[in-house]
Every structure is written in C-alpha cells, then in structure tokens.
C-alpha positions in Angstrom: 91.9 78.5 105.4 94.2 79.0 103.1 96.6 81.3 105.2 96.2 79.0 108.0 97.2 76.3 106.0 100.5 77.8 104.9 101.4 78.7 108.9 100.8 74.9 109.4 103.2 73.7 106.7 105.6 76.3 107.9 105.6 75.3 111.3 105.1 71.4 111.5 108.0 70.7 109.2 111.2 71.3 108.1 111.8 72.1 104.3 111.6 69.4 102.0 112.3 68.9 97.8 109.4 69.5 95.9 106.0 70.8 96.6 104.0 67.7 98.4 100.7 69.5 98.1 98.3 70.6 100.8 95.1 68.3 100.3 95.7 66.6 103.6 95.4 70.6 105.2 92.2 70.6 103.4 91.1 67.4 105.2 91.9 68.4 108.5 90.2 71.9 108.5 87.1 70.2 107.3 87.4 67.8 110.4 87.8 71.1 112.1 84.4 72.4 111.1 82.8 69.4 111.8 84.0 69.3 115.8 82.6 73.4 115.3 79.1 72.0 114.5 79.3 69.1 116.6 79.9 71.3 119.7 77.3 73.9 118.8 75.0 70.9 118.7 75.7 69.6 122.1 75.8 73.2 123.7 72.8 74.4 122.3 71.1 72.4 125.6 73.9 73.9 128.0 73.6 77.2 126.7 69.8 77.5 127.0 69.8 75.4 130.7 69.2 78.3 132.7 66.0 79.0 130.5 64.4 75.7 130.1 65.2 74.8 133.6 63.0 78.1 134.7 60.3 77.4 132.2 60.1 73.7 133.1 61.1 73.6 136.9 64.3 71.4 136.8 66.6 71.0 139.4 70.3 70.3 139.4 69.7 66.6 139.7 67.1 66.6 137.1 69.7 68.6 134.6 72.2 65.9 135.7 69.9 63.2 134.3 69.5 65.4 131.0 73.2 66.1 130.7 74.1 62.7 131.8 71.8 60.9 129.4 74.1 62.1 126.7 77.2 61.5 127.9 76.4 57.5 128.4 75.1 56.8 124.8 78.4 59.1 124.0 80.5 57.1 125.5 79.3 54.0 124.3 79.4 55.3 120.4 82.9 56.1 121.0 83.5 52.5 121.4 81.1 51.0 118.5 81.8 54.1 116.3 85.6 53.5 116.3 84.5 49.7 115.2 82.0 50.6 112.8 84.7 53.4 111.1 87.4 50.5 111.0 84.7 48.7 109.0 83.3 51.4 106.7 85.8 53.9 106.2 86.2 57.4 107.6 84.4 59.0 104.7 81.0 57.1 104.8 81.2 56.7 108.5 81.3 60.8 109.3 78.8 61.2 106.8 76.3 59.0 108.2 77.2 60.5 111.9 76.5 63.9 110.9 73.6 63.5 109.4 71.9 61.5 112.6 73.4 64.1 115.1 71.7 67.1 112.8 68.4 65.7 113.0 68.3 64.6 116.4 69.4 68.0 117.2 66.6 69.6 115.5 64.1 67.3 116.9 65.3 68.3 120.2 63.0 71.3 119.7 60.1 69.7 120.4 60.8 68.2 123.7 58.9 69.4 126.5 59.8 67.1 129.9 62.8 65.6 131.6 61.8 62.4 129.5 61.7 63.8 126.3 65.1 65.9 126.5 66.8 62.9 128.2 65.6 60.7 125.2 66.9 63.4 122.3 70.0 63.9 124.2 70.9 60.0 124.2 69.9 59.7 120.9 72.2 62.7 120.0 75.2 61.0 121.4 75.0 58.2 119.3 75.4 60.1 116.4 78.4 62.8 118.0 80.5 60.1 119.5 81.6 59.2 116.1 83.4 62.4 115.2 86.5 62.0 117.4 87.4 58.3 116.5 86.8 59.6 112.9 89.2 62.2 113.2 91.7 60.8 114.9 91.7 57.9 112.2 91.7 60.6 109.2 94.7 61.9 110.8 96.4 58.8 111.3 96.0 58.0 107.8 96.8 61.6 106.2 99.3 62.8 108.5 103.2 62.3 109.3 104.3 61.8 112.8 105.7 65.3 113.2 102.8 66.7 112.0 99.9 64.7 114.0 99.7 66.9 117.1 99.0 70.0 114.9 96.5 68.2 112.7 94.8 67.1 116.2 95.3 70.3 117.6 93.4 72.1 114.7 90.4 69.4 114.7 90.1 68.9 118.4 90.3 73.0 118.6 86.9 72.9 116.9 85.4 71.9 120.5 86.4 75.0 121.9 85.4 77.5 118.6 81.9 75.6 118.7 81.6 76.3 122.3 82.4 79.6 121.9 80.2 80.1 119.1 77.2 78.3 120.6 77.7 80.7 123.9 77.4 83.6 121.5 74.8 82.9 119.0 72.3 80.7 120.6 71.4 83.1 123.3 70.0 85.4 120.7 68.5 83.2 118.3 66.4 81.8 121.7 65.8 85.7 122.5 64.8 86.9 118.9 62.8 83.6 117.4 62.6 81.3 120.8 64.7 78.4 122.2 63.0 75.5 120.2 64.2 77.3 116.8 67.7 77.5 118.5 67.9 73.6 117.9 66.9 73.8 114.3 69.5 76.4 113.7 72.4 74.4 114.9 70.9 71.2 113.4 70.8 72.5 110.3 74.5 73.2 110.1 75.4 69.5 109.7 73.6 69.3 106.2 75.9 72.2 104.9 79.2 70.5 106.2 77.9 67.1 104.6 78.3 68.6 101.2 81.8 69.8 101.6 82.9 66.7 103.4 81.7 64.5 100.6 83.5 66.7 98.2 87.0 67.1 100.2 87.7 63.9 101.6 88.2 60.5 99.8 90.6 57.6 101.2 94.5 58.7 100.7 95.4 56.0 98.1 92.1 57.0 96.2 91.7 60.8 96.3 91.3 62.5 93.5 93.2 65.7 94.0 96.4 64.5 96.1 99.7 64.9 94.6 102.0 61.7 94.4 104.8 63.9 95.9 102.0 64.2 99.4 101.6 60.6 99.3 104.9 59.9 99.5 105.8 62.8 102.3 102.6 61.2 104.4 104.2 57.8 104.0 107.7 58.5 104.8 106.9 60.3 107.7 104.7 57.6 109.3 106.5 55.7 111.9 103.8 52.9 112.4 102.8 50.1 110.2 99.8 50.8 108.5 98.5 46.9 108.6 97.7 44.5 111.7 98.8 41.1 111.2 95.6 40.1 114.1 92.6 39.7 112.6 89.0 39.4 113.9 88.3 39.1 117.4 91.7 38.0 118.2 92.7 41.9 117.4 90.1 43.1 119.8 91.3 41.1 122.3 94.7 41.6 122.3 94.0 45.3 122.2 92.2 45.3 125.6 95.7 43.4 126.9 97.7 46.1 125.9 99.3 48.5 128.7 99.3 51.6 126.1 95.6 50.8 125.5 95.1 51.2 129.3 97.3 54.0 129.5 95.5 55.9 127.0 92.1 55.0 128.9 92.6 55.9 132.2 94.2 59.3 131.1 91.3 60.1 129.2 88.9 58.6 131.8 90.4 60.7 134.4 90.7 64.0 132.4 87.2 64.5 130.1 85.5 64.2 133.3 86.9 68.2 133.6 86.3 69.4 130.0 82.3 67.8 130.4 81.9 69.6 134.0 83.3 73.5 132.8 81.6 72.6 128.8 78.0 71.5 130.4 77.9 73.3 134.0 79.6 76.5 133.3 76.5 78.4 132.1 74.4 77.2 135.0 77.3 77.9 137.6 77.7 81.5 136.2 73.6 81.5 136.2 73.5 80.2 140.0 76.4 81.4 141.7 77.2 84.6 139.5 73.8 85.7 138.9 74.2 86.3 135.2 71.3 86.6 132.8 71.1 84.9 129.4 72.1 88.0 127.7 75.2 88.3 130.5 76.1 84.7 129.4 76.2 85.2 125.6 78.8 87.7 126.4 81.3 86.1 128.5 80.8 82.4 128.4 82.4 82.2 125.2 85.5 83.4 126.5 87.2 80.1 128.6 86.5 78.1 125.1 88.9 80.8 123.5 91.4 80.3 125.8 91.1 76.6 125.7 91.4 76.7 121.5 94.8 78.4 122.4 95.7 75.3 125.0 94.9 72.9 121.7 97.9 74.6 119.6 100.0 75.1 122.4 100.3 71.4 123.1 100.3 70.8 119.4 102.9 73.0 118.2 105.4 72.3 121.3 105.4 68.7 121.1 105.9 69.1 117.4 108.9 71.5 118.1 110.3 69.0 120.6 110.0 66.0 118.2 111.9 67.8 115.3 114.5 68.8 117.9 115.2 65.2 118.3 112.6 64.3 121.5 111.2 60.8 120.9 107.3 60.8 119.8 106.2 59.6 123.2 108.3 61.4 125.6 107.5 64.8 124.2 103.5 64.0 124.4 103.7 62.8 128.1 105.8 65.7 129.2 103.6 67.8 127.6 100.8 66.6 129.8 102.9 66.9 132.7 103.4 70.3 132.3 99.7 70.7 131.3 98.5 69.9 134.7 100.2 73.0 136.2 97.7 75.6 134.9 94.6 73.2 135.2 95.3 73.6 139.2 94.0 77.1 138.7 90.4 76.1 138.3 90.2 75.1 142.3 90.1 78.8 143.7 88.0 80.1 141.1 84.6 78.9 142.9 86.1 80.9 146.1 86.9 84.2 144.7 84.3 87.1 145.0 85.3 89.2 141.6 83.1 87.3 138.9 85.9 88.4 136.3 89.0 86.9 138.3 87.1 83.7 138.4 86.5 83.5 134.7 90.0 84.5 134.3 91.1 81.7 136.4 88.7 78.9 134.5 90.1 80.2 131.4 93.8 79.2 132.6 92.5 75.8 133.6 90.7 75.1 130.5 93.8 76.4 128.4 95.9 73.6 130.2 93.3 70.9 129.8 93.0 71.6 126.3 96.8 70.9 126.0 96.7 67.7 127.8 93.5 67.0 125.7 95.5 67.4 122.3 98.5 65.0 123.4 95.7 62.2 124.6 94.1 62.4 121.4 97.5 61.9 119.4 99.0 59.2 121.2 96.6 56.5 119.5 97.9 57.1 116.1 101.4 57.4 117.7 101.2 54.0 119.3 99.0 51.8 117.0 98.5 50.8 113.4 96.3 53.2 111.1 93.2 50.3 111.0 92.9 50.1 114.6 93.2 53.5 115.7 89.6 54.3 115.5 89.1 51.6 118.2 91.7 52.2 120.5 90.5 56.0 120.3 86.8 54.3 120.8 88.1 52.2 123.8 89.4 55.4 125.6 86.2 57.6 124.8 84.1 55.2 126.4 86.1 55.3 129.3 86.4 58.9 128.9 82.3 59.1 128.5 81.5 57.0 131.2 83.6 58.9 133.7 82.1 62.1 132.5 78.6 60.8 133.1 79.5 59.7 136.4 81.1 63.3 137.7 78.1 65.1 136.0 75.4 63.1 138.1 77.7 63.7 141.2 78.3 67.5 140.4 74.4 67.8 140.3 73.8 66.3 143.8 76.7 68.0 145.2 75.6 71.2 144.2 71.8 70.5 144.9 73.3 69.6 148.5 76.7 72.1 149.2 78.1 74.0 146.3 80.0 74.2 143.4 83.6 74.0 145.3 83.9 70.0 145.7 83.5 69.8 141.9 86.1 72.8 141.1 88.4 70.7 143.4 88.3 67.7 141.7 88.6 69.2 138.6 91.7 70.6 139.4 93.4 67.6 141.0 92.2 64.4 138.6 94.4 65.3 135.8 97.5 64.4 138.1 96.6 61.0 138.5 95.9 60.8 135.0 99.5 62.0 134.0 100.9 59.2 136.5 98.9 56.4 134.7 100.4 57.8 131.3 104.3 57.7 132.7 103.3 54.1 134.4 101.7 52.5 131.6 102.6 54.0 128.2 105.6 52.3 126.5 106.3 52.8 122.8 106.9 49.5 120.8 110.8 49.0 120.3 110.7 47.6 116.7 108.1 47.8 113.6 108.0 43.8 114.0 106.6 44.2 117.3 104.4 46.9 115.8 102.9 44.7 113.1 101.9 41.8 115.7 99.2 43.8 116.9 
C-alpha cells in the first residue's frame, strides 16, 4: 500500500513545505478495499448465474427479476443511505452497512427459488447502496480539490478489481466446495475489512494520527465551504431545485446502466452467445474489469493534471466525460464480431471509457457542493442511476429472450452521449463562496 501512496502523492499535487502526512491516503485505500469486497459480494450471484440458472431452470426474464431486485433497493439506499450518512457520519454509517451486506450475502447461500434469490438480493442492495455515498463523503472531507479525482479513482477502481477477483475466484470455490459456499466466503470478507476500518478511519478533526500539516493542506485546498446555511427540510428542497444536482443525476442515470449491463450480464452473455463454461468464464471474464480499473485512473489522473495546469475544476471534469464517450462506442460492434477475443477486446475498450466517465461523475458532487450534503447529492444521483439500471436490466432480459444481445450493446454505446450533453447543458460552478454557502 505504501508504494501506491507515494505514487499518488507525487502525482496528485505539487511539492509543498513540510511533510503533510499520509493519513488521507490510508483512508482512501481502506475505502478501495470496501469497494472491492462490495463487488465480490454482489458479483457472486452474477458469476454463478449460468450454473444457478441451469440448476433451477431460470430463463433470462427470471434472471432479470433477481438482478433487478438488487438494483431497486440499491438505488433507494443510495438516497436514504446518503441522508443516513450525513446524519450519523461516515465511520458509523459504513460500518453498519458492511455488517448488513456481509450477513445477507452469506444467507444467500440458502436460497433455492426465484423468490428467495430476489429477496436476498433486495436486502443485499440495502447495505451495498451505502458504500459510494460514504466513500464520496469521506473524499470530500479528507482531500483538497486537486487530489479528489485521484482519490475517487482509487476507491471507485475497487469495483473493477472486485469484479475481476469475483470472476477469478468464485467459480473455483463453487467447483471445489459447491456454489452455496461461494456466498459464505464472499460474505465473510466484510468482517475482516470492518476491523481495519474502525482502526483507520476517524473524522478529520478528531483523528488521533493525522498531522497538523496534513490538516492544513487539506483545508487550504478545499475550494468549497464545509457548512451549509440551510437546515432541515429546506436544505433538501433547495437541492432538488439545483440545476447542478440535475446535471449529475441525469448524467449518472444515463451512464450507470452501461456498467450494470456489463457487470450483471457479461458472464451470462459469454455462456449463452459464446459457449463459455464456468471454468472458461473464470479465465476470461475478469479482463474487462481490469480495463475498467485503468479507466478509473486515466480519468482521475488526466483531470488532476489539467487542474494543476490551470484548467477550471468543472471544465476539466466535463471534458474528460466528453472524450470518454469515444471508447465507450467500441462496445456496439462487440455483439456482432465472430471472434470471441475481438469481442472481449472491444468490451474492454468500452469499459475503460465508461470507468473514466464514472470517475468524473462521482467526483462532481464534492466539487460542486458543501461537504455536509455531498453524500445526499451522491445519493440522489445513485437513486436515479440505480432505477435506470434496473429498468435497463429488465429490458435486457426481455430483449435477449425474444431477440438477441445486440440491441443492448447498441444502447450501452449511445447512452453516454446523451448523458454528457446533460452535463454540458446543466452543470455550472458557483461563482463565489457566498453563493455556495447558501445551499
């Protein structure tokens, strides 16, 4: 971990006087591992879907209902979880969430019907939806503006790493011990992380190991005010009317379905359309997630570089989104090419572009809003993204049963163009700290 930390410090900001300390990087790498475990837990079912669907004779529409149950509760929890985190704080909020989703994932091993799988997936989404609002809130608290995109890239890249690890490990555990034990294994990981989290994370103003120089560096680099003048219900009503909120919400609602499509349907697609066995899925299904991991850091590092070169924060973020749309288009022909390895290569390029776009979308709330409402704004965008993803999942299930995967790949390639247009039309930085404080 320390070598990565040194690398991030060297890249993320220019030299300053003194040694500001590394506590913030320990915090974000701990969030990275929560995201890794989050994705191993949720991907356990998706990786095992070809095996489970064969055993229980599930069609694609039934699979879509199971997957969609997770997305609906996950979407709702992004919003309610954001409000919960703003109320109780990041430390307690994430600890409760990890305990919940870990226990539910272990219990999924007892499922034996469409209803029971859907019920456990619904409950899993309730816990897992807290992770991203919590991580975004922690980044807003612990990082100056020029480092935030790199910090978001670090924790968000855990989704790609977790997806890749799930594709690699879960099939072998299932083949060696039975598929039910795969859920027990992935659920138990959360309790290991919990012990580390409670030691590493404390609020910035009460952390026992943070240095004064690091606190000063963080505060000096935060362009946003940390407190909002509005309180109670008026704060939330004002956020709903804010055009920046709607730009972020629409942007994520139109891009997250792409990720859900590749994450949930890729193993089933490789089985259905390309004839992959469970062992072969384990060998190849992780590769697109590795490409997505590179995309996280591509967007984060380039936007940070642009900001250090004098480009405004919001302009750097939105233009990275625009450029990222180009590689996402590579996913469109992947359903039609005959060579499976060419198809996987095109999917890798598409997920690389998506992850770069996603890193910017997750960074914008902390760029545009006070710290105490960042989790709520992130939660609103997550609600829209989850509902959009659920709707897309249901449509994919029906489309595949009646036609093929082709229309889904086409839609996944074109949606980011509309999402980016929404960002350019709606997102505007506030012109002064006084305007910012009136949120």
